[in-house]
Residue frames as a rotation matrix with the C-alpha (Angstrom) as fourth column:
UNK 1
0.664 -0.747 0.005 256.17
-0.170 -0.145 0.975 82.47
-0.728 -0.648 -0.224 -136.36
UNK 2
0.840 -0.522 -0.149 259.42
-0.102 0.117 -0.988 82.70
0.533 0.845 0.045 -138.28
UNK 3
0.702 -0.708 -0.078 262.91
0.396 0.297 0.869 81.43
-0.592 -0.640 0.489 -137.36
UNK 4
0.852 -0.519 -0.075 265.98
-0.427 -0.604 -0.673 83.45
0.304 0.605 -0.735 -138.28
UNK 5
0.562 -0.801 -0.204 269.53
0.825 0.560 0.075 82.23
0.054 -0.210 0.976 -138.46
UNK 6
0.948 -0.304 0.094 272.06
-0.314 -0.940 0.135 84.64
0.047 -0.158 -0.986 -137.05
UNK 7
0.600 -0.797 -0.071 275.75
0.759 0.595 -0.265 84.32
0.253 0.105 0.962 -137.82
UNK 8
-0.215 -0.832 0.511 278.91
0.464 -0.547 -0.697 86.09
0.859 0.087 0.504 -136.76
UNK 9
0.823 0.554 0.125 277.65
0.121 -0.387 0.914 86.67
0.555 -0.737 -0.386 -133.24
UNK 10
-0.031 -0.820 0.571 280.00
-0.760 -0.351 -0.546 88.10
0.649 -0.451 -0.613 -130.66
UNK 11
-0.302 -0.197 -0.933 281.25
0.136 0.960 -0.246 85.25
0.944 -0.202 -0.263 -128.55
UNK 12
-0.929 -0.132 -0.347 280.47
0.353 -0.029 -0.935 86.91
0.113 -0.991 0.073 -125.24
UNK 13
-0.608 0.761 0.225 276.89
-0.604 -0.628 0.490 87.94
0.514 0.162 0.842 -126.04
UNK 14
-0.825 0.420 0.378 274.12
-0.113 0.533 -0.839 86.77
-0.553 -0.735 -0.392 -123.63
UNK 15
-0.625 0.686 0.373 270.82
0.765 0.442 0.468 85.42
0.156 0.578 -0.801 -124.82
UNK 16
0.221 0.717 -0.661 269.12
0.803 -0.518 -0.294 88.39
-0.554 -0.466 -0.690 -123.12
UNK 17
-0.240 -0.394 -0.887 271.20
-0.154 -0.887 0.435 90.93
-0.959 0.241 0.152 -124.92
UNK 18
-0.979 -0.083 0.188 270.63
0.154 0.306 0.940 89.11
-0.135 0.949 -0.286 -128.26
UNK 19
-0.215 0.975 0.052 266.82
0.977 0.215 0.010 89.08
-0.001 0.053 -0.999 -127.61
UNK 20
0.213 0.258 -0.942 266.89
0.472 -0.871 -0.132 92.77
-0.855 -0.417 -0.308 -126.79
UNK 21
-0.672 -0.554 -0.491 268.72
-0.211 -0.493 0.844 93.61
-0.710 0.671 0.214 -129.97
UNK 22
-0.928 0.309 0.207 266.26
0.335 0.451 0.827 91.72
0.162 0.837 -0.522 -132.07
UNK 23
-0.119 0.914 -0.387 263.25
0.902 -0.063 -0.427 93.14
-0.415 -0.400 -0.817 -130.23
UNK 24
-0.521 -0.066 -0.851 263.95
-0.092 -0.987 0.133 96.38
-0.848 0.147 0.508 -132.06
UNK 25
-0.908 0.178 -0.379 262.32
-0.375 0.058 0.925 94.64
0.187 0.982 0.014 -135.12
UNK 26
0.116 0.980 -0.163 259.43
-0.618 0.200 0.760 92.99
0.777 0.013 0.629 -133.22
UNK 27
0.509 0.181 0.842 258.53
-0.846 0.286 0.450 90.56
-0.160 -0.941 0.299 -130.49
UNK 28
-0.421 -0.716 -0.558 261.02
-0.685 0.654 -0.322 87.76
0.595 0.247 -0.765 -129.94
UNK 29
0.693 0.721 -0.022 259.53
-0.571 0.568 0.592 84.48
0.440 -0.398 0.805 -128.88
UNK 30
0.903 -0.390 0.177 262.77
0.189 0.733 0.653 82.50
-0.385 -0.556 0.736 -128.35
UNK 31
0.477 -0.839 -0.262 266.51
-0.856 -0.376 -0.354 82.66
0.199 0.393 -0.898 -128.58
UNK 32
0.912 -0.302 0.279 268.70
0.207 0.923 0.326 79.66
-0.356 -0.239 0.904 -129.14
UNK 33
0.478 -0.854 -0.203 272.42
-0.878 -0.473 -0.077 80.51
-0.030 0.215 -0.976 -129.02
UNK 34
0.866 -0.215 -0.451 274.48
0.038 0.928 -0.369 77.62
0.498 0.303 0.812 -130.33
UNK 35
0.390 -0.745 0.541 277.24
-0.921 -0.310 0.237 76.66
-0.009 -0.591 -0.807 -127.81
UNK 36
-0.307 -0.617 -0.724 279.79
-0.518 0.747 -0.416 74.02
0.798 0.248 -0.550 -127.45
UNK 37
0.633 0.678 -0.375 278.45
-0.091 0.546 0.833 71.14
0.769 -0.493 0.408 -125.37
UNK 38
0.263 -0.592 -0.762 281.63
0.805 0.570 -0.164 70.65
0.532 -0.570 0.626 -123.35
UNK 39
-0.697 -0.668 -0.260 282.64
0.707 -0.579 -0.407 74.18
0.121 -0.467 0.876 -122.53
UNK 40
0.253 0.867 -0.430 279.51
0.829 -0.423 -0.366 76.24
-0.499 -0.264 -0.825 -123.11
UNK 41
-0.563 -0.541 -0.625 281.51
0.106 -0.797 0.595 78.63
-0.820 0.268 0.506 -125.33
UNK 42
0.413 0.743 -0.526 279.58
-0.360 -0.398 -0.844 80.32
-0.837 0.538 0.103 -128.12
UNK 43
-0.061 -0.352 0.934 279.84
0.763 0.587 0.271 78.87
-0.644 0.729 0.233 -131.61
UNK 44
-0.824 -0.267 -0.499 279.15
0.015 -0.891 0.453 82.43
-0.566 0.366 0.738 -132.97
UNK 45
-0.777 0.613 -0.143 275.69
-0.264 -0.112 0.958 81.60
0.571 0.782 0.249 -134.34
UNK 46
-0.818 0.572 0.065 272.16
0.093 0.243 -0.965 81.09
-0.568 -0.783 -0.252 -133.18
UNK 47
-0.625 0.726 0.288 268.46
0.566 0.166 0.808 81.08
0.539 0.668 -0.514 -134.03
UNK 48
-0.910 0.390 -0.142 265.91
-0.204 -0.718 -0.665 83.72
-0.362 -0.576 0.733 -133.18
UNK 49
-0.471 0.853 0.222 262.12
0.858 0.385 0.341 82.91
0.206 0.352 -0.913 -133.31
UNK 50
-0.965 0.262 0.010 260.07
-0.262 -0.963 -0.055 85.94
-0.005 -0.056 0.998 -134.04
UNK 51
-0.504 0.839 0.207 256.31
0.069 0.278 -0.958 85.99
-0.861 -0.468 -0.198 -133.22
UNK 52
0.650 0.756 0.079 255.25
0.129 -0.007 -0.992 87.00
-0.749 0.654 -0.102 -136.74
UNK 53
0.288 -0.474 0.832 256.54
0.930 0.346 -0.124 86.97
-0.229 0.810 0.540 -140.28
UNK 54
0.747 0.062 0.662 256.44
0.340 -0.891 -0.301 90.72
0.571 0.450 -0.687 -140.62
UNK 55
0.861 -0.467 0.200 258.79
-0.422 -0.439 0.793 91.19
-0.283 -0.768 -0.575 -137.66
UNK 56
0.376 -0.707 0.599 261.12
0.456 0.704 0.544 88.56
-0.807 0.069 0.587 -139.06
UNK 57
0.428 -0.170 0.888 261.27
0.876 -0.163 -0.453 90.28
0.221 0.972 0.079 -142.42
UNK 58
0.888 -0.107 0.448 261.92
-0.169 -0.980 0.102 93.65
0.428 -0.166 -0.888 -140.69
UNK 59
0.678 -0.687 0.263 264.77
-0.221 0.151 0.964 92.03
-0.701 -0.711 -0.050 -138.61
UNK 60
0.279 -0.597 0.752 266.42
0.851 0.516 0.095 90.61
-0.445 0.614 0.652 -141.80
UNK 61
0.528 -0.011 0.849 266.12
0.653 -0.635 -0.414 93.94
0.543 0.773 -0.328 -143.58
UNK 62
0.830 -0.143 0.539 267.28
-0.317 -0.916 0.246 96.15
0.458 -0.375 -0.806 -140.69
UNK 63
0.690 -0.553 0.468 269.87
-0.513 0.084 0.854 93.95
-0.511 -0.829 -0.225 -138.90
UNK 64
0.702 -0.476 0.529 271.60
0.645 0.739 -0.192 91.93
-0.300 0.476 0.826 -141.63
UNK 65
0.209 -0.744 0.635 275.04
0.740 -0.305 -0.600 93.42
0.640 0.595 0.486 -142.23
UNK 66
0.662 0.105 0.742 274.73
-0.303 -0.868 0.393 95.71
0.686 -0.485 -0.542 -139.17
UNK 67
-0.458 -0.879 -0.132 277.49
-0.102 0.200 -0.974 95.89
0.883 -0.432 -0.182 -136.60
UNK 68
0.784 0.602 0.151 276.65
-0.263 0.103 0.959 94.48
0.562 -0.792 0.239 -133.16
UNK 69
0.826 -0.504 0.252 279.33
-0.259 0.058 0.964 94.71
-0.500 -0.862 -0.082 -130.49
UNK 70
-0.029 -0.957 -0.289 282.10
-0.707 -0.185 0.683 94.89
-0.707 0.224 -0.671 -133.04
UNK 71
-0.753 -0.212 0.623 280.81
0.214 0.817 0.535 92.12
-0.623 0.536 -0.570 -135.38
UNK 72
-0.614 0.530 -0.586 278.87
-0.788 -0.456 0.413 92.40
-0.048 0.715 0.697 -138.60
UNK 73
-0.273 0.572 0.773 275.77
-0.324 0.702 -0.634 90.19
-0.906 -0.424 -0.006 -138.17
UNK 74
-0.894 0.155 -0.420 274.54
-0.353 0.331 0.875 87.81
0.275 0.931 -0.241 -140.85
UNK 75
-0.529 0.797 0.292 270.76
-0.252 0.181 -0.951 87.48
-0.811 -0.576 0.105 -140.56
UNK 76
-0.700 0.378 -0.606 268.48
-0.629 0.078 0.774 85.43
0.340 0.922 0.183 -142.78
UNK 77
0.440 0.872 0.216 265.47
-0.896 0.409 0.173 83.20
0.063 -0.270 0.961 -142.68
UNK 78
-0.448 -0.591 0.671 266.46
-0.646 0.733 0.215 79.77
-0.618 -0.337 -0.710 -141.33
UNK 79
-0.226 0.329 -0.917 266.08
-0.821 0.442 0.361 76.90
0.524 0.835 0.171 -143.70
UNK 80
0.717 0.534 0.449 264.38
-0.694 0.612 0.380 73.66
-0.072 -0.584 0.808 -142.48
């Protein structure tokens, strides 16, 4: 399993839409969209757990810098 950091997310994106977008690169195990604790508003970033390293590498290669709902995504391997 590999975890990706995703930045510059559209503020109104749902976890389901985000998972579907990343599923184009491989099987998504989990989506964690970072939100403000008091309002639930998106912070514009999140973490995607991919089931295998190959799918994660494909997601970085194919989705980093690509436009998603009007925003250019920043996708990279998450650091511990």
